[in-house]
mmCIF file of the N, C-alpha and C atoms, coordinates in Angstrom:
data_MODEL
# 
_entry.id   MODEL 
# 
loop_
_atom_site.group_PDB 
_atom_site.id 
_atom_site.type_symbol 
_atom_site.label_atom_id 
_atom_site.label_alt_id 
_atom_site.label_comp_id 
_atom_site.label_asym_id 
_atom_site.label_entity_id 
_atom_site.label_seq_id 
_atom_site.pdbx_PDB_ins_code 
_atom_site.Cartn_x 
_atom_site.Cartn_y 
_atom_site.Cartn_z 
_atom_site.occupancy 
_atom_site.B_iso_or_equiv 
_atom_site.pdbx_formal_charge 
_atom_site.auth_seq_id 
_atom_site.auth_comp_id 
_atom_site.auth_asym_id 
_atom_site.auth_atom_id 
_atom_site.pdbx_PDB_model_num 
ATOM 1   N N  . MET A 1 1  ? 22.429 -31.097 117.167 1.00 0.00 ? 1  MET A N  1 
ATOM 2   C CA . MET A 1 1  ? 23.058 -31.249 118.229 1.00 0.00 ? 1  MET A CA 1 
ATOM 3   C C  . MET A 1 1  ? 23.456 -32.651 118.838 1.00 0.00 ? 1  MET A C  1 
ATOM 4   N N  . VAL A 1 2  ? 24.722 -32.485 119.545 1.00 0.00 ? 2  VAL A N  1 
ATOM 5   C CA . VAL A 1 2  ? 25.663 -33.516 120.066 1.00 0.00 ? 2  VAL A CA 1 
ATOM 6   C C  . VAL A 1 2  ? 25.303 -34.214 121.005 1.00 0.00 ? 2  VAL A C  1 
ATOM 7   N N  . GLU A 1 3  ? 25.318 -35.581 121.569 1.00 0.00 ? 3  GLU A N  1 
ATOM 8   C CA . GLU A 1 3  ? 24.883 -36.451 122.491 1.00 0.00 ? 3  GLU A CA 1 
ATOM 9   C C  . GLU A 1 3  ? 26.314 -36.648 122.906 1.00 0.00 ? 3  GLU A C  1 
ATOM 10  N N  . CYS A 1 4  ? 26.754 -36.881 124.340 1.00 0.00 ? 4  CYS A N  1 
ATOM 11  C CA . CYS A 1 4  ? 27.683 -37.068 125.079 1.00 0.00 ? 4  CYS A CA 1 
ATOM 12  C C  . CYS A 1 4  ? 27.415 -37.612 126.428 1.00 0.00 ? 4  CYS A C  1 
ATOM 13  N N  . LEU A 1 5  ? 28.428 -38.791 126.299 1.00 0.00 ? 5  LEU A N  1 
ATOM 14  C CA . LEU A 1 5  ? 28.177 -39.725 127.626 1.00 0.00 ? 5  LEU A CA 1 
ATOM 15  C C  . LEU A 1 5  ? 29.151 -39.488 128.245 1.00 0.00 ? 5  LEU A C  1 
ATOM 16  N N  . LEU A 1 6  ? 28.571 -39.396 129.417 1.00 0.00 ? 6  LEU A N  1 
ATOM 17  C CA . LEU A 1 6  ? 30.065 -39.563 130.792 1.00 0.00 ? 6  LEU A CA 1 
ATOM 18  C C  . LEU A 1 6  ? 29.692 -40.584 131.461 1.00 0.00 ? 6  LEU A C  1 
ATOM 19  N N  . GLU A 1 7  ? 31.079 -41.095 131.974 1.00 0.00 ? 7  GLU A N  1 
ATOM 20  C CA . GLU A 1 7  ? 30.938 -42.288 133.098 1.00 0.00 ? 7  GLU A CA 1 
ATOM 21  C C  . GLU A 1 7  ? 32.207 -41.452 134.156 1.00 0.00 ? 7  GLU A C  1 
ATOM 22  N N  . TYR A 1 8  ? 31.524 -41.868 135.515 1.00 0.00 ? 8  TYR A N  1 
ATOM 23  C CA . TYR A 1 8  ? 32.032 -41.640 136.638 1.00 0.00 ? 8  TYR A CA 1 
ATOM 24  C C  . TYR A 1 8  ? 32.605 -42.364 137.290 1.00 0.00 ? 8  TYR A C  1 
ATOM 25  N N  . SER A 1 9  ? 33.377 -42.616 138.281 1.00 0.00 ? 9  SER A N  1 
ATOM 26  C CA . SER A 1 9  ? 33.741 -43.624 139.200 1.00 0.00 ? 9  SER A CA 1 
ATOM 27  C C  . SER A 1 9  ? 33.043 -43.563 140.478 1.00 0.00 ? 9  SER A C  1 
ATOM 28  N N  . SER A 1 10 ? 33.041 -44.744 140.715 1.00 0.00 ? 10 SER A N  1 
ATOM 29  C CA . SER A 1 10 ? 32.127 -45.029 141.991 1.00 0.00 ? 10 SER A CA 1 
ATOM 30  C C  . SER A 1 10 ? 32.733 -44.120 143.166 1.00 0.00 ? 10 SER A C  1 
ATOM 31  N N  . PHE A 1 11 ? 32.238 -44.470 144.411 1.00 0.00 ? 11 PHE A N  1 
ATOM 32  C CA . PHE A 1 11 ? 32.452 -43.467 145.298 1.00 0.00 ? 11 PHE A CA 1 
ATOM 33  C C  . PHE A 1 11 ? 33.832 -44.248 146.191 1.00 0.00 ? 11 PHE A C  1 
ATOM 34  N N  . GLU A 1 12 ? 33.659 -45.292 146.035 1.00 0.00 ? 12 GLU A N  1 
ATOM 35  C CA . GLU A 1 12 ? 34.957 -46.482 146.845 1.00 0.00 ? 12 GLU A CA 1 
ATOM 36  C C  . GLU A 1 12 ? 35.630 -46.200 145.940 1.00 0.00 ? 12 GLU A C  1 
ATOM 37  N N  . GLU A 1 13 ? 36.184 -45.562 144.522 1.00 0.00 ? 13 GLU A N  1 
ATOM 38  C CA . GLU A 1 13 ? 37.241 -45.904 143.378 1.00 0.00 ? 13 GLU A CA 1 
ATOM 39  C C  . GLU A 1 13 ? 37.697 -43.806 144.206 1.00 0.00 ? 13 GLU A C  1 
ATOM 40  N N  . ALA A 1 14 ? 36.990 -43.329 143.961 1.00 0.00 ? 14 ALA A N  1 
ATOM 41  C CA . ALA A 1 14 ? 36.752 -41.959 144.145 1.00 0.00 ? 14 ALA A CA 1 
ATOM 42  C C  . ALA A 1 14 ? 37.836 -41.712 145.434 1.00 0.00 ? 14 ALA A C  1 
ATOM 43  N N  . VAL A 1 15 ? 36.961 -42.169 146.377 1.00 0.00 ? 15 VAL A N  1 
ATOM 44  C CA . VAL A 1 15 ? 38.124 -41.778 147.653 1.00 0.00 ? 15 VAL A CA 1 
ATOM 45  C C  . VAL A 1 15 ? 39.227 -42.692 148.169 1.00 0.00 ? 15 VAL A C  1 
ATOM 46  N N  . ALA A 1 16 ? 39.350 -43.707 147.006 1.00 0.00 ? 16 ALA A N  1 
ATOM 47  C CA . ALA A 1 16 ? 40.680 -44.657 147.362 1.00 0.00 ? 16 ALA A CA 1 
ATOM 48  C C  . ALA A 1 16 ? 41.657 -44.350 146.401 1.00 0.00 ? 16 ALA A C  1 
ATOM 49  N N  . ILE A 1 17 ? 41.682 -42.871 145.748 1.00 0.00 ? 17 ILE A N  1 
ATOM 50  C CA . ILE A 1 17 ? 43.051 -42.441 145.565 1.00 0.00 ? 17 ILE A CA 1 
ATOM 51  C C  . ILE A 1 17 ? 43.973 -41.581 146.650 1.00 0.00 ? 17 ILE A C  1 
ATOM 52  N N  . PRO A 1 18 ? 44.891 -41.810 146.040 1.00 0.00 ? 18 PRO A N  1 
ATOM 53  C CA . PRO A 1 18 ? 46.253 -41.376 147.142 1.00 0.00 ? 18 PRO A CA 1 
ATOM 54  C C  . PRO A 1 18 ? 46.437 -40.036 147.120 1.00 0.00 ? 18 PRO A C  1 
ATOM 55  N N  . TRP A 1 19 ? 46.131 -39.025 148.430 1.00 0.00 ? 19 TRP A N  1 
ATOM 56  C CA . TRP A 1 19 ? 46.291 -38.006 148.495 1.00 0.00 ? 19 TRP A CA 1 
ATOM 57  C C  . TRP A 1 19 ? 47.107 -37.585 147.660 1.00 0.00 ? 19 TRP A C  1 
ATOM 58  N N  . ARG A 1 20 ? 48.271 -37.981 147.931 1.00 0.00 ? 20 ARG A N  1 
ATOM 59  C CA . ARG A 1 20 ? 49.647 -37.007 147.020 1.00 0.00 ? 20 ARG A CA 1 
ATOM 60  C C  . ARG A 1 20 ? 49.145 -36.756 145.591 1.00 0.00 ? 20 ARG A C  1 
ATOM 61  N N  . SER A 1 21 ? 48.159 -37.867 144.915 1.00 0.00 ? 21 SER A N  1 
ATOM 62  C CA . SER A 1 21 ? 47.739 -37.805 143.717 1.00 0.00 ? 21 SER A CA 1 
ATOM 63  C C  . SER A 1 21 ? 47.000 -36.409 143.278 1.00 0.00 ? 21 SER A C  1 
ATOM 64  N N  . LEU A 1 22 ? 45.841 -35.931 144.745 1.00 0.00 ? 22 LEU A N  1 
ATOM 65  C CA . LEU A 1 22 ? 45.514 -34.959 144.436 1.00 0.00 ? 22 LEU A CA 1 
ATOM 66  C C  . LEU A 1 22 ? 46.045 -33.290 143.915 1.00 0.00 ? 22 LEU A C  1 
ATOM 67  N N  . PRO A 1 23 ? 45.233 -32.195 143.822 1.00 0.00 ? 23 PRO A N  1 
ATOM 68  C CA . PRO A 1 23 ? 45.278 -31.334 143.058 1.00 0.00 ? 23 PRO A CA 1 
ATOM 69  C C  . PRO A 1 23 ? 46.212 -30.732 144.383 1.00 0.00 ? 23 PRO A C  1 
ATOM 70  N N  . THR A 1 24 ? 47.174 -29.692 143.774 1.00 0.00 ? 24 THR A N  1 
ATOM 71  C CA . THR A 1 24 ? 47.353 -29.130 144.842 1.00 0.00 ? 24 THR A CA 1 
ATOM 72  C C  . THR A 1 24 ? 47.081 -28.242 145.980 1.00 0.00 ? 24 THR A C  1 
ATOM 73  N N  . SER A 1 25 ? 45.597 -27.900 145.338 1.00 0.00 ? 25 SER A N  1 
ATOM 74  C CA . SER A 1 25 ? 45.489 -26.734 145.950 1.00 0.00 ? 25 SER A CA 1 
ATOM 75  C C  . SER A 1 25 ? 45.073 -27.089 147.240 1.00 0.00 ? 25 SER A C  1 
ATOM 76  N N  . GLN A 1 26 ? 45.065 -25.961 147.927 1.00 0.00 ? 26 GLN A N  1 
ATOM 77  C CA . GLN A 1 26 ? 44.582 -26.477 149.593 1.00 0.00 ? 26 GLN A CA 1 
ATOM 78  C C  . GLN A 1 26 ? 43.480 -26.378 149.781 1.00 0.00 ? 26 GLN A C  1 
ATOM 79  N N  . GLU A 1 27 ? 42.616 -25.325 149.178 1.00 0.00 ? 27 GLU A N  1 
ATOM 80  C CA . GLU A 1 27 ? 40.969 -25.642 149.213 1.00 0.00 ? 27 GLU A CA 1 
ATOM 81  C C  . GLU A 1 27 ? 41.005 -27.381 148.944 1.00 0.00 ? 27 GLU A C  1 
ATOM 82  N N  . VAL A 1 28 ? 41.204 -27.847 148.117 1.00 0.00 ? 28 VAL A N  1 
ATOM 83  C CA . VAL A 1 28 ? 40.532 -29.117 147.903 1.00 0.00 ? 28 VAL A CA 1 
ATOM 84  C C  . VAL A 1 28 ? 40.873 -29.881 148.742 1.00 0.00 ? 28 VAL A C  1 
ATOM 85  N N  . SER A 1 29 ? 42.668 -30.292 148.960 1.00 0.00 ? 29 SER A N  1 
ATOM 86  C CA . SER A 1 29 ? 43.184 -30.905 150.397 1.00 0.00 ? 29 SER A CA 1 
ATOM 87  C C  . SER A 1 29 ? 42.085 -31.167 151.318 1.00 0.00 ? 29 SER A C  1 
ATOM 88  N N  . LYS A 1 30 ? 41.849 -29.700 151.672 1.00 0.00 ? 30 LYS A N  1 
ATOM 89  C CA . LYS A 1 30 ? 41.456 -29.507 152.992 1.00 0.00 ? 30 LYS A CA 1 
ATOM 90  C C  . LYS A 1 30 ? 39.875 -29.897 152.839 1.00 0.00 ? 30 LYS A C  1 
ATOM 91  N N  . LEU A 1 31 ? 39.044 -30.109 152.303 1.00 0.00 ? 31 LEU A N  1 
ATOM 92  C CA . LEU A 1 31 ? 37.852 -30.200 151.935 1.00 0.00 ? 31 LEU A CA 1 
ATOM 93  C C  . LEU A 1 31 ? 37.906 -31.428 151.562 1.00 0.00 ? 31 LEU A C  1 
ATOM 94  N N  . TYR A 1 32 ? 39.052 -32.128 151.298 1.00 0.00 ? 32 TYR A N  1 
ATOM 95  C CA . TYR A 1 32 ? 38.988 -33.917 151.085 1.00 0.00 ? 32 TYR A CA 1 
ATOM 96  C C  . TYR A 1 32 ? 39.244 -34.560 152.391 1.00 0.00 ? 32 TYR A C  1 
ATOM 97  N N  . LEU A 1 33 ? 40.258 -34.304 153.337 1.00 0.00 ? 33 LEU A N  1 
ATOM 98  C CA . LEU A 1 33 ? 40.459 -34.386 154.423 1.00 0.00 ? 33 LEU A CA 1 
ATOM 99  C C  . LEU A 1 33 ? 39.324 -34.161 155.342 1.00 0.00 ? 33 LEU A C  1 
ATOM 100 N N  . ALA A 1 34 ? 38.946 -33.148 155.603 1.00 0.00 ? 34 ALA A N  1 
ATOM 101 C CA . ALA A 1 34 ? 37.587 -32.988 156.173 1.00 0.00 ? 34 ALA A CA 1 
ATOM 102 C C  . ALA A 1 34 ? 36.533 -34.003 156.188 1.00 0.00 ? 34 ALA A C  1 
ATOM 103 N N  . MET A 1 35 ? 36.109 -34.058 154.731 1.00 0.00 ? 35 MET A N  1 
ATOM 104 C CA . MET A 1 35 ? 35.022 -35.118 153.992 1.00 0.00 ? 35 MET A CA 1 
ATOM 105 C C  . MET A 1 35 ? 35.615 -36.285 154.930 1.00 0.00 ? 35 MET A C  1 
ATOM 106 N N  . ARG A 1 36 ? 36.422 -36.953 154.582 1.00 0.00 ? 36 ARG A N  1 
ATOM 107 C CA . ARG A 1 36 ? 37.138 -38.214 155.216 1.00 0.00 ? 36 ARG A CA 1 
ATOM 108 C C  . ARG A 1 36 ? 36.796 -38.330 156.826 1.00 0.00 ? 36 ARG A C  1 
ATOM 109 N N  . VAL A 1 37 ? 37.556 -37.225 157.174 1.00 0.00 ? 37 VAL A N  1 
ATOM 110 C CA . VAL A 1 37 ? 37.748 -37.642 158.629 1.00 0.00 ? 37 VAL A CA 1 
ATOM 111 C C  . VAL A 1 37 ? 36.358 -37.834 159.047 1.00 0.00 ? 37 VAL A C  1 
ATOM 112 N N  . ILE A 1 38 ? 34.818 -36.929 159.195 1.00 0.00 ? 38 ILE A N  1 
ATOM 113 C CA . ILE A 1 38 ? 33.613 -36.692 158.720 1.00 0.00 ? 38 ILE A CA 1 
ATOM 114 C C  . ILE A 1 38 ? 33.120 -38.333 158.689 1.00 0.00 ? 38 ILE A C  1 
ATOM 115 N N  . GLU A 1 39 ? 33.686 -38.831 157.215 1.00 0.00 ? 39 GLU A N  1 
ATOM 116 C CA . GLU A 1 39 ? 33.111 -40.096 157.395 1.00 0.00 ? 39 GLU A CA 1 
ATOM 117 C C  . GLU A 1 39 ? 33.369 -41.290 157.880 1.00 0.00 ? 39 GLU A C  1 
ATOM 118 N N  . ARG A 1 40 ? 34.574 -41.105 158.228 1.00 0.00 ? 40 ARG A N  1 
ATOM 119 C CA . ARG A 1 40 ? 35.277 -42.174 159.197 1.00 0.00 ? 40 ARG A CA 1 
ATOM 120 C C  . ARG A 1 40 ? 34.808 -42.045 160.704 1.00 0.00 ? 40 ARG A C  1 
ATOM 121 N N  . PHE A 1 41 ? 34.627 -41.168 161.061 1.00 0.00 ? 41 PHE A N  1 
ATOM 122 C CA . PHE A 1 41 ? 33.901 -40.922 162.511 1.00 0.00 ? 41 PHE A CA 1 
ATOM 123 C C  . PHE A 1 41 ? 32.346 -41.374 162.326 1.00 0.00 ? 41 PHE A C  1 
ATOM 124 N N  . GLU A 1 42 ? 31.729 -41.104 161.111 1.00 0.00 ? 42 GLU A N  1 
ATOM 125 C CA . GLU A 1 42 ? 30.534 -41.765 161.223 1.00 0.00 ? 42 GLU A CA 1 
ATOM 126 C C  . GLU A 1 42 ? 30.394 -43.204 161.544 1.00 0.00 ? 42 GLU A C  1 
ATOM 127 N N  . GLU A 1 43 ? 31.380 -43.482 160.644 1.00 0.00 ? 43 GLU A N  1 
ATOM 128 C CA . GLU A 1 43 ? 31.723 -45.147 160.491 1.00 0.00 ? 43 GLU A CA 1 
ATOM 129 C C  . GLU A 1 43 ? 32.394 -46.098 161.922 1.00 0.00 ? 43 GLU A C  1 
ATOM 130 N N  . LEU A 1 44 ? 32.718 -45.002 162.487 1.00 0.00 ? 44 LEU A N  1 
ATOM 131 C CA . LEU A 1 44 ? 32.975 -45.867 164.281 1.00 0.00 ? 44 LEU A CA 1 
ATOM 132 C C  . LEU A 1 44 ? 31.925 -45.407 164.505 1.00 0.00 ? 44 LEU A C  1 
ATOM 133 N N  . GLU A 1 45 ? 31.575 -44.383 165.072 1.00 0.00 ? 45 GLU A N  1 
ATOM 134 C CA . GLU A 1 45 ? 30.152 -43.987 166.334 1.00 0.00 ? 45 GLU A CA 1 
ATOM 135 C C  . GLU A 1 45 ? 28.998 -43.899 165.618 1.00 0.00 ? 45 GLU A C  1 
ATOM 136 N N  . SER A 1 46 ? 29.008 -44.172 164.496 1.00 0.00 ? 46 SER A N  1 
ATOM 137 C CA . SER A 1 46 ? 27.507 -44.799 163.685 1.00 0.00 ? 46 SER A CA 1 
ATOM 138 C C  . SER A 1 46 ? 26.565 -43.113 164.065 1.00 0.00 ? 46 SER A C  1 
ATOM 139 N N  . ARG A 1 47 ? 26.992 -42.263 164.249 1.00 0.00 ? 47 ARG A N  1 
ATOM 140 C CA . ARG A 1 47 ? 26.281 -40.810 164.308 1.00 0.00 ? 47 ARG A CA 1 
ATOM 141 C C  . ARG A 1 47 ? 27.429 -39.713 163.751 1.00 0.00 ? 47 ARG A C  1 
ATOM 142 N N  . ASN A 1 48 ? 26.483 -38.554 163.615 1.00 0.00 ? 48 ASN A N  1 
ATOM 143 C CA . ASN A 1 48 ? 27.584 -37.566 163.356 1.00 0.00 ? 48 ASN A CA 1 
ATOM 144 C C  . ASN A 1 48 ? 27.957 -36.856 164.009 1.00 0.00 ? 48 ASN A C  1 
ATOM 145 N N  . PRO A 1 49 ? 29.537 -36.173 163.927 1.00 0.00 ? 49 PRO A N  1 
ATOM 146 C CA . PRO A 1 49 ? 30.428 -35.763 164.919 1.00 0.00 ? 49 PRO A CA 1 
ATOM 147 C C  . PRO A 1 49 ? 29.442 -34.638 165.657 1.00 0.00 ? 49 PRO A C  1 
ATOM 148 N N  . GLY A 1 50 ? 29.354 -34.274 166.654 1.00 0.00 ? 50 GLY A N  1 
ATOM 149 C CA . GLY A 1 50 ? 28.873 -32.786 167.250 1.00 0.00 ? 50 GLY A CA 1 
ATOM 150 C C  . GLY A 1 50 ? 27.391 -33.134 168.033 1.00 0.00 ? 50 GLY A C  1 
ATOM 151 N N  . ASP A 1 51 ? 26.956 -34.128 167.365 1.00 0.00 ? 51 ASP A N  1 
ATOM 152 C CA . ASP A 1 51 ? 25.559 -34.476 167.871 1.00 0.00 ? 51 ASP A CA 1 
ATOM 153 C C  . ASP A 1 51 ? 25.138 -34.541 169.420 1.00 0.00 ? 51 ASP A C  1 
ATOM 154 N N  . THR A 1 52 ? 26.297 -34.828 169.914 1.00 0.00 ? 52 THR A N  1 
ATOM 155 C CA . THR A 1 52 ? 26.434 -34.949 171.460 1.00 0.00 ? 52 THR A CA 1 
ATOM 156 C C  . THR A 1 52 ? 27.404 -34.349 172.156 1.00 0.00 ? 52 THR A C  1 
ATOM 157 N N  . SER A 1 53 ? 28.390 -33.640 171.936 1.00 0.00 ? 53 SER A N  1 
ATOM 158 C CA . SER A 1 53 ? 29.096 -32.497 172.345 1.00 0.00 ? 53 SER A CA 1 
ATOM 159 C C  . SER A 1 53 ? 30.625 -32.142 171.226 1.00 0.00 ? 53 SER A C  1 
ATOM 160 N N  . ILE A 1 54 ? 31.238 -31.320 172.431 1.00 0.00 ? 54 ILE A N  1 
ATOM 161 C CA . ILE A 1 54 ? 32.187 -30.573 171.550 1.00 0.00 ? 54 ILE A CA 1 
ATOM 162 C C  . ILE A 1 54 ? 33.199 -31.919 172.091 1.00 0.00 ? 54 ILE A C  1 
ATOM 163 N N  . VAL A 1 55 ? 33.432 -32.401 172.785 1.00 0.00 ? 55 VAL A N  1 
ATOM 164 C CA . VAL A 1 55 ? 34.143 -33.673 173.140 1.00 0.00 ? 55 VAL A CA 1 
ATOM 165 C C  . VAL A 1 55 ? 34.772 -34.206 171.705 1.00 0.00 ? 55 VAL A C  1 
ATOM 166 N N  . ASP A 1 56 ? 33.844 -34.476 170.996 1.00 0.00 ? 56 ASP A N  1 
ATOM 167 C CA . ASP A 1 56 ? 34.207 -35.257 169.518 1.00 0.00 ? 56 ASP A CA 1 
ATOM 168 C C  . ASP A 1 56 ? 35.123 -34.548 169.043 1.00 0.00 ? 56 ASP A C  1 
ATOM 169 N N  . LEU A 1 57 ? 35.606 -33.362 169.256 1.00 0.00 ? 57 LEU A N  1 
ATOM 170 C CA . LEU A 1 57 ? 36.741 -32.858 168.852 1.00 0.00 ? 57 LEU A CA 1 
ATOM 171 C C  . LEU A 1 57 ? 38.264 -33.428 169.030 1.00 0.00 ? 57 LEU A C  1 
ATOM 172 N N  . ARG A 1 58 ? 38.276 -34.073 169.946 1.00 0.00 ? 58 ARG A N  1 
ATOM 173 C CA . ARG A 1 58 ? 39.535 -34.826 170.192 1.00 0.00 ? 58 ARG A CA 1 
ATOM 174 C C  . ARG A 1 58 ? 39.672 -35.703 168.966 1.00 0.00 ? 58 ARG A C  1 
ATOM 175 N N  . GLU A 1 59 ? 38.488 -36.888 169.167 1.00 0.00 ? 59 GLU A N  1 
ATOM 176 C CA . GLU A 1 59 ? 38.428 -37.972 168.306 1.00 0.00 ? 59 GLU A CA 1 
ATOM 177 C C  . GLU A 1 59 ? 38.517 -37.325 167.176 1.00 0.00 ? 59 GLU A C  1 
ATOM 178 N N  . ASP A 1 60 ? 38.309 -36.452 166.416 1.00 0.00 ? 60 ASP A N  1 
ATOM 179 C CA . ASP A 1 60 ? 38.207 -36.283 164.890 1.00 0.00 ? 60 ASP A CA 1 
ATOM 180 C C  . ASP A 1 60 ? 39.485 -35.732 164.866 1.00 0.00 ? 60 ASP A C  1 
ATOM 181 N N  . GLN A 1 61 ? 39.983 -35.185 165.708 1.00 0.00 ? 61 GLN A N  1 
ATOM 182 C CA . GLN A 1 61 ? 41.557 -34.783 165.734 1.00 0.00 ? 61 GLN A CA 1 
ATOM 183 C C  . GLN A 1 61 ? 42.336 -36.087 165.464 1.00 0.00 ? 61 GLN A C  1 
ATOM 184 N N  . LYS A 1 62 ? 42.501 -36.650 166.428 1.00 0.00 ? 62 LYS A N  1 
ATOM 185 C CA . LYS A 1 62 ? 42.893 -37.840 166.720 1.00 0.00 ? 62 LYS A CA 1 
ATOM 186 C C  . LYS A 1 62 ? 42.616 -39.028 164.984 1.00 0.00 ? 62 LYS A C  1 
ATOM 187 N N  . LEU A 1 63 ? 41.620 -38.801 164.367 1.00 0.00 ? 63 LEU A N  1 
ATOM 188 C CA . LEU A 1 63 ? 41.412 -39.649 162.832 1.00 0.00 ? 63 LEU A CA 1 
ATOM 189 C C  . LEU A 1 63 ? 41.901 -38.676 162.091 1.00 0.00 ? 63 LEU A C  1 
ATOM 190 N N  . MET A 1 64 ? 42.080 -37.728 161.892 1.00 0.00 ? 64 MET A N  1 
ATOM 191 C CA . MET A 1 64 ? 42.680 -36.628 161.271 1.00 0.00 ? 64 MET A CA 1 
ATOM 192 C C  . MET A 1 64 ? 43.862 -37.280 160.901 1.00 0.00 ? 64 MET A C  1 
ATOM 193 N N  . LYS A 1 65 ? 44.528 -37.275 162.050 1.00 0.00 ? 65 LYS A N  1 
ATOM 194 C CA . LYS A 1 65 ? 46.261 -37.768 161.982 1.00 0.00 ? 65 LYS A CA 1 
ATOM 195 C C  . LYS A 1 65 ? 46.268 -38.964 161.727 1.00 0.00 ? 65 LYS A C  1 
ATOM 196 N N  . GLU A 1 66 ? 45.632 -40.199 162.071 1.00 0.00 ? 66 GLU A N  1 
ATOM 197 C CA . GLU A 1 66 ? 45.344 -41.449 161.569 1.00 0.00 ? 66 GLU A CA 1 
ATOM 198 C C  . GLU A 1 66 ? 45.572 -41.655 159.897 1.00 0.00 ? 66 GLU A C  1 
ATOM 199 N N  . LEU A 1 67 ? 44.526 -40.629 159.736 1.00 0.00 ? 67 LEU A N  1 
ATOM 200 C CA . LEU A 1 67 ? 44.234 -40.555 158.007 1.00 0.00 ? 67 LEU A CA 1 
ATOM 201 C C  . LEU A 1 67 ? 45.431 -40.135 157.022 1.00 0.00 ? 67 LEU A C  1 
ATOM 202 N N  . CYS A 1 68 ? 45.770 -39.435 157.548 1.00 0.00 ? 68 CYS A N  1 
ATOM 203 C CA . CYS A 1 68 ? 47.070 -38.401 157.010 1.00 0.00 ? 68 CYS A CA 1 
ATOM 204 C C  . CYS A 1 68 ? 48.161 -39.362 157.229 1.00 0.00 ? 68 CYS A C  1 
ATOM 205 N N  . GLU A 1 69 ? 48.458 -39.914 158.227 1.00 0.00 ? 69 GLU A N  1 
ATOM 206 C CA . GLU A 1 69 ? 49.306 -41.014 158.366 1.00 0.00 ? 69 GLU A CA 1 
ATOM 207 C C  . GLU A 1 69 ? 49.114 -42.063 157.529 1.00 0.00 ? 69 GLU A C  1 
ATOM 208 N N  . ALA A 1 70 ? 47.949 -42.504 157.308 1.00 0.00 ? 70 ALA A N  1 
ATOM 209 C CA . ALA A 1 70 ? 47.943 -43.927 156.565 1.00 0.00 ? 70 ALA A CA 1 
ATOM 210 C C  . ALA A 1 70 ? 47.866 -43.485 155.261 1.00 0.00 ? 70 ALA A C  1 
ATOM 211 N N  . TYR A 1 71 ? 47.659 -42.429 154.729 1.00 0.00 ? 71 TYR A N  1 
ATOM 212 C CA . TYR A 1 71 ? 47.682 -41.864 153.249 1.00 0.00 ? 71 TYR A CA 1 
ATOM 213 C C  . TYR A 1 71 ? 48.333 -40.685 152.534 1.00 0.00 ? 71 TYR A C  1 
ATOM 214 N N  . GLU A 1 72 ? 49.440 -41.071 153.590 1.00 0.00 ? 72 GLU A N  1 
ATOM 215 C CA . GLU A 1 72 ? 50.661 -39.860 153.214 1.00 0.00 ? 72 GLU A CA 1 
ATOM 216 C C  . GLU A 1 72 ? 51.532 -40.869 152.050 1.00 0.00 ? 72 GLU A C  1 
# 
């Protein structure tokens, strides 16, 4: 039997990675972007998107644009 020790980055380190250094798979990039937009929405609004209404979609789109520009 071989024992193996794995070390993982913290969440803060993982999300601080520049987006252009992520794998080129569209699925990974879309999922990562969606996760970051939802995370940012929850930070700003102190609630989950969609808990109130579909109106949140505009705010989500605005956050997505801001994050794309910031991490481009």
